Structures are given as C-alpha cells and as structure tokens.
N, C-alpha and C positions, 0 to 999 in steps of 0.2 A: 430550175434546171441549170446545169453548168454550161458556161460558154465553151465553144470550140475555138482554140487559138492555133495559129501557125505563124512562123517567122521565116523570112527569106531575105537574102542579101542581093542587091541589085546594083550593077555598075552604072548608076546615074545619080545625080545630085538629089538631095531631098526636095529641092524646089521643083525639079523635073518630075519626080515621082508623085509629089503632092498634086501638082497641076493635072496630071493624067488621071490619078485615081479619084479625085474629087470632081472631075468632069463626068457627069452621069452618062453623057452620050457615048463614052468609051466602054461602059459596063458590058454590053454584049460582045465586045471584042475579046475580052479576057475571061469572062465567066460563062461557062457552057450552058448553065440553066437559064441565063438571062436572055429572053427572047427579044425584049425591047426595054428601053429606059427613056421616058419622055419627060423632060423638065416641064414643070408647071409654072413657068415664069422665066425671067431673064437669066442668062449665064453671065459671068461666073456665079456659082452658088454662093449663098450667104446664109447665116443662121436664120432659120425659118423657111428656107427654100424647100419645095416639095418636088418629088419625082414619082411618076407612076411607072413602076417596074412590073413587067409581066414575066413570070418564070414558068418553065416547063417542069412540072413535078410529076413524074410518072407519065400518065397519059393526059394529064390535065394541064391547062394553062391557067395560072393563078395570078391575078393582078393584086398589087399591093402598093399603097402610097407610103413613101417614107419621107421623113422630114429631117433636115440637117439641124441638129440641136447644139452642136459645138463645132467650131472651126478655128484652129490655131496654126496657120500656115508658117512654115512647112512641116510642122511637127505632128499634128494630130487632128482627127475629126471624129464625130459621133453622129450617127443617124439612127432614127427609130421609126418603126412602122406605126402608122396611125390608123390604118384600116385593113380590111381583108382578113381571111381566116388564119393566115400565118404572118405574124408581125415580127420582122427581124429587129434586132438591136445590135448594131455594128459599131465597133470602135477600131480605129486605125491609128497606128503610131509609126512615125518615121524617125530614125536616128541617123545622124551623119556618121560615116566611117572614114577613117584615114584622113585625107586632106579635104574631105567634104565632097569628093566626086563619086562616092559610093554611099549606099543607104541600106539600113536594116529596116525592113518593113514587117510590122506585126499586125495581123488582123485577128480580131476576137469577135465571134458571132454567137448570139444566142437568139432564141425565139420565144414568142408568146403565141399560144394557140387559142383561137376563139371559134366557137361552134365546131364545125367539122375539123378545123385546124388543131383542136386539142388532141385528136387521134393521129393526125398527120405528122405533127412535130416529132414525137418519139419514134414512130414506126417508119416514116418515110423521109421526112425532111432532114433530121439530124444524121441518119446513116448516109443519105445522099451527100450532104455537106462534107462529112468526114472523107469521102472519096473525092469529091470535086475540089475542095479547097486547095490541097497541094498542087493539083494539076492547074488550077486557075492561077495560083501564084507563080508557077513555072511559066505559064503563058504570059503573064504580066511581065515577068523578068525578060523573057525572050523579046516581047514587043518593044519594051523600053530600051533594051540593050542593042537592038538592031534597027532602031529608027534614028533618023537624023537628030542631032542635038539642037 
C-alpha cells in the first residue's frame, strides 16, 4: 500500500518542533484518534524506544506498540509498529525555513494489517487518516505557535 503524506509549515524552529513531536506524551494533544501514548522506558526517546499507543478507530480502542527505528535530531524520525492488528510505519521530516525560526514538517504514514487489521487498514484506518491527518497537523501548528518558546 502507498503511504499517506502531508506537509505543513510551522512558525517554530526545527529543534522546538522535533522535541515536541518525538515526545510521545504529546501525541494525544494533537492527534484526535490517539487516546493514550505511554512510553515503555525513559524519556527522551532513543532508537529502540517503544511506546504503547491506544487509538480510537470507529467504536474500538486498538492498542499498538511502536518502536523508534531512526532518530536524526532535529531533521527526521522513523517509527514502526511491532504488534497489534494495525501496525503503523511513520516517517517524519523537518526542514528549516528562512532564518531557522520556521519549519516545514512532512509526515508520511503507512500501515501493515495483521489478522482483523488486514480488513481495517483499507476500509477504516486509511480513510480515517486521510481526514484526520490535515486536522492533526493544523492542531500541531496551533499548539506550537501559541505555546511559550
């Protein structure tokens, strides 16, 4: 399946954006379907860090463990689902804009379905993500641009 990508510009430095988006405790603040995100170890995250994320998908709450597989502060990160019926593959990239006080953030998300997830991915998860992703990025932008530096 093909990944879903979206890009947004944020009036914050790449360092600020990176610190916020790679801190899993912030996930439910800016992603509507994220009910909880619980780090399975110490913060800040590092390659190999795992996070238990529970998402509301339709009427169901679906837990999934993701693992950070790449971290290149403040430029990029990659995490991949390691269990659960719907396993995300998320890549994020941050580019500095102007004098470095602004950022272009690109998120690319794909999924692997396992068991019941095989049917959920194309019928429920991807259509939901296509609607949620632009709203989530707008919320991320709002939160970062309106919080103290």
